[in-house]
C-alpha positions as CSV (number, residue, x, y, z in Angstrom):
1,M,-25.4,5.2,8.7
2,T,-21.5,5.1,9.3
3,G,-21.4,2.4,6.1
4,P,-19.3,-1.4,7.2
5,Q,-18.2,-2.3,10.1
6,P,-13.8,-1.3,9.2
7,N,-13.5,-4.3,11.4
8,S,-15.9,-6.7,8.9
9,L,-14.0,-9.0,7.0
10,Y,-16.3,-9.5,3.7
11,P,-18.4,-5.9,4.2
12,I,-19.4,-7.1,0.9
13,K,-22.5,-8.5,1.0
14,D,-21.8,-12.4,-0.4
15,H,-18.9,-11.9,-2.2
16,D,-15.7,-12.9,-0.4
17,K,-13.4,-11.6,-2.8
18,L,-13.4,-8.5,-1.5
19,I,-11.3,-7.9,2.0
20,F,-10.8,-5.6,4.6
21,L,-7.5,-6.3,4.3
22,K,-6.1,-6.0,7.4
23,N,-8.2,-9.0,9.0
24,F,-6.0,-11.3,7.3
25,V,-2.8,-10.2,8.6
26,K,-0.7,-11.9,10.8
27,V,2.8,-11.4,10.3
28,P,4.4,-8.7,12.6
29,N,5.9,-6.3,10.0
30,I,2.6,-5.8,8.0
31,F,0.0,-2.8,8.7
32,I,-3.3,-1.7,7.1
33,G,-5.2,0.8,8.0
34,D,-8.7,0.9,8.5
35,Y,-10.6,0.4,5.5
36,T,-8.6,-0.4,3.8
37,Y,-9.4,-3.2,0.8
38,F,-8.0,-6.0,-1.4
39,D,-10.2,-7.1,-4.7
40,N,-9.0,-10.0,-5.5
41,S,-11.1,-10.3,-9.5
42,G,-12.6,-13.1,-8.9
43,Q,-10.5,-15.6,-6.6
44,A,-10.0,-16.0,-3.0
45,A,-8.4,-12.6,-1.1
46,D,-8.0,-14.2,2.2
47,K,-3.9,-15.1,0.7
48,F,-2.8,-12.1,0.9
49,E,0.3,-12.8,2.6
50,E,1.3,-15.6,0.8
51,N,0.3,-14.1,-2.4
52,N,0.8,-10.8,-2.8
53,V,3.3,-10.2,-0.5
54,L,6.6,-11.4,-1.4
55,Y,9.8,-12.4,0.2
56,N,9.1,-11.8,3.1
57,Y,11.9,-13.8,4.7
58,D,11.7,-14.0,8.3
59,F,15.2,-12.5,8.3
60,S,14.3,-9.2,6.1
61,K,14.2,-6.0,7.8
62,V,11.8,-4.2,6.0
63,K,7.8,-3.3,7.2
64,L,5.4,-2.9,4.6
65,V,3.0,0.2,6.3
66,I,-0.7,0.9,4.2
67,G,-3.1,3.8,5.6
68,K,-6.7,4.0,5.2
69,F,-8.7,3.7,2.6
70,C,-6.8,2.1,-0.3
71,A,-8.1,0.5,-3.3
72,I,-6.4,-2.9,-4.1
73,A,-6.3,-4.6,-7.2
74,A,-6.2,-8.0,-8.2
75,Q,-2.4,-9.2,-8.5
76,T,-0.9,-6.2,-6.6
77,R,2.4,-7.3,-5.2
78,F,4.7,-6.2,-2.7
79,I,8.9,-7.3,-3.0
80,M,9.8,-7.3,0.8
81,T,13.1,-7.8,0.0
82,G,15.1,-10.0,-2.3
83,D,18.3,-7.9,-2.9
84,H,21.1,-10.2,-3.3
85,K,24.9,-9.7,-2.1
86,L,26.7,-7.2,-4.6
87,D,29.7,-6.7,-3.6
88,A,31.0,-10.2,-4.1
89,I,32.1,-12.6,-7.4
90,S,28.9,-14.8,-7.1
91,T,25.4,-12.5,-5.7
92,Y,24.4,-16.9,-5.2
93,P,22.7,-16.3,-1.5
94,F,24.5,-19.9,0.0
95,P,23.9,-19.5,3.7
96,I,19.5,-19.3,3.1
97,F,20.0,-23.1,2.1
98,G,22.5,-23.9,5.6
99,Q,23.5,-27.3,5.9
100,G,27.2,-26.8,5.6
101,W,27.0,-23.0,3.5
102,E,25.5,-20.5,6.2
103,S,29.2,-19.4,7.2
104,A,29.6,-18.0,4.1
105,F,28.4,-15.0,5.2
106,N,25.4,-13.2,7.3
107,V,22.0,-13.5,5.9
108,Y,21.1,-10.7,7.6
109,D,23.9,-8.5,6.4
110,L,22.3,-8.5,2.8
111,P,20.9,-5.1,1.8
112,V,17.8,-3.4,1.8
113,K,16.5,-0.5,0.3
114,G,13.7,0.1,3.4
115,D,10.6,0.1,4.3
116,I,6.7,0.2,2.4
117,T,4.9,2.6,3.7
118,V,1.7,3.6,1.5
119,G,-0.2,7.0,2.9
120,N,-4.0,7.0,2.3
121,D,-6.6,6.8,-0.1
122,V,-4.3,5.1,-3.0
123,W,-6.0,3.2,-5.5
124,F,-3.1,0.6,-6.9
125,G,-4.2,-0.5,-10.3
126,Y,-4.5,-4.0,-12.2
127,D,-1.0,-6.8,-11.6
128,S,0.9,-3.7,-10.4
129,L,4.4,-3.6,-8.8
130,V,5.8,-1.9,-6.3
131,M,9.9,-2.5,-4.9
132,N,11.4,-2.2,-0.7
133,G,12.1,1.3,-0.3
134,V,9.3,2.8,-1.6
135,T,7.5,5.4,-0.2
136,I,4.1,6.6,-2.1
137,G,2.1,9.9,-1.2
138,N,-1.8,10.5,-0.3
139,G,-4.6,10.4,-2.9
140,A,-1.4,9.0,-5.0
141,I,-2.9,6.3,-8.4
142,I,-0.4,3.8,-9.5
143,A,-1.7,2.9,-12.5
144,A,-2.4,-0.5,-13.7
145,R,1.0,-2.6,-14.4
146,A,3.2,0.0,-12.6
147,V,6.2,-0.8,-11.8
148,V,7.1,1.5,-8.7
149,V,11.0,1.8,-8.0
150,K,11.2,4.9,-6.6
151,D,9.0,7.6,-4.2
152,V,5.8,8.4,-5.2
153,P,4.4,12.2,-4.8
154,A,1.0,13.1,-3.0
155,Y,-1.8,12.8,-5.5
156,S,-0.2,12.5,-8.6
157,I,-0.8,9.5,-10.5
158,V,2.5,7.2,-11.9
159,A,2.4,4.6,-14.6
160,G,5.1,2.3,-16.6
161,N,7.9,0.1,-16.1
162,P,9.8,2.2,-13.5
163,A,6.6,4.2,-13.3
164,K,7.1,7.7,-14.1
165,V,4.5,10.9,-13.1
166,V,1.9,10.7,-16.2
167,K,-0.3,13.4,-14.6
168,M,-0.6,15.4,-11.1
169,R,-4.2,15.4,-10.2
170,F,-4.6,18.4,-8.3
171,D,-2.8,21.4,-8.4
172,D,0.1,22.6,-6.1
173,K,-2.2,24.4,-3.5
174,T,-5.0,22.0,-4.9
175,I,-2.3,19.1,-2.8
176,E,-2.2,21.0,-0.2
177,R,-4.7,21.9,1.4
178,L,-6.3,18.0,0.9
179,Q,-3.5,17.6,2.8
180,K,-3.6,19.8,5.9
181,I,-7.7,18.2,5.6
182,A,-6.3,14.7,6.1
183,W,-10.0,13.4,6.1
184,W,-9.4,10.0,6.2
185,D,-8.9,10.7,9.9
186,W,-11.9,12.0,10.8
187,K,-14.3,9.4,12.7
188,I,-15.8,7.8,10.8
189,E,-19.2,9.8,11.9
190,K,-17.9,13.0,10.4
191,I,-17.0,11.0,6.7
192,S,-20.3,9.8,6.3
193,K,-22.0,12.6,7.0
194,H,-19.8,14.5,4.4
195,L,-20.0,11.8,1.3
196,Q,-21.5,14.8,-1.1
197,E,-18.1,16.8,-0.5
198,L,-15.4,13.7,-0.6
199,C,-17.0,12.0,-3.8
200,H,-17.0,15.6,-5.5
201,L,-14.6,18.1,-6.1
202,N,-15.0,20.4,-3.8
203,V,-12.1,21.7,-1.4
204,E,-13.8,24.2,-0.4
205,A,-16.6,22.5,2.0
206,L,-14.3,20.1,3.0
207,E,-12.2,22.9,4.3
208,M,-15.7,23.7,6.2
209,A,-16.4,20.4,7.4
210,S,-12.5,20.5,9.0
211,K,-13.0,22.9,11.4
212,E,-16.5,20.6,12.9
213,E,-16.1,19.1,16.0
């Protein structure tokens, strides 16, 4: 058995509140890995782009990239852009309204901090918020209602506003080993075969499994 198909819209039978997210993405600047899900806690989940990816304007130069096997809880939001002009008397975005105001400045020159890049096997708690320009490492945990404004190390737990590292999930040596194993890149048949190792803290066995053909 290899679990649900990654192209399934609703991988849990008779449950439309949880989706495999990549199958609902339509805009060209959002990229989602296989098996990453969004659970909208009792509400339909198919409006992720409209409700959870904010300020994704046509003139935005920001991309949202989320890896494989991530778990995204309800109300998690990603701020794609929305930075206003700071090197002027007014921060008001006159040009977006047109009708003669478009000549004030070029909206494509508005400041952006960069893409949002999320690794694999990342868990986003309820109502977490991620700003543009942030990179989140593999295996990280974003606590409920955390506001992420800077990079998050792999296998760390961050919480608060602004989010800060409150704990590392494993010691440096173990994190290095897990990063090298990169189980999320295995074929799904191999992942399914070694679920016991993945779902328990058995790094040695996982390393042995990683050497299998």
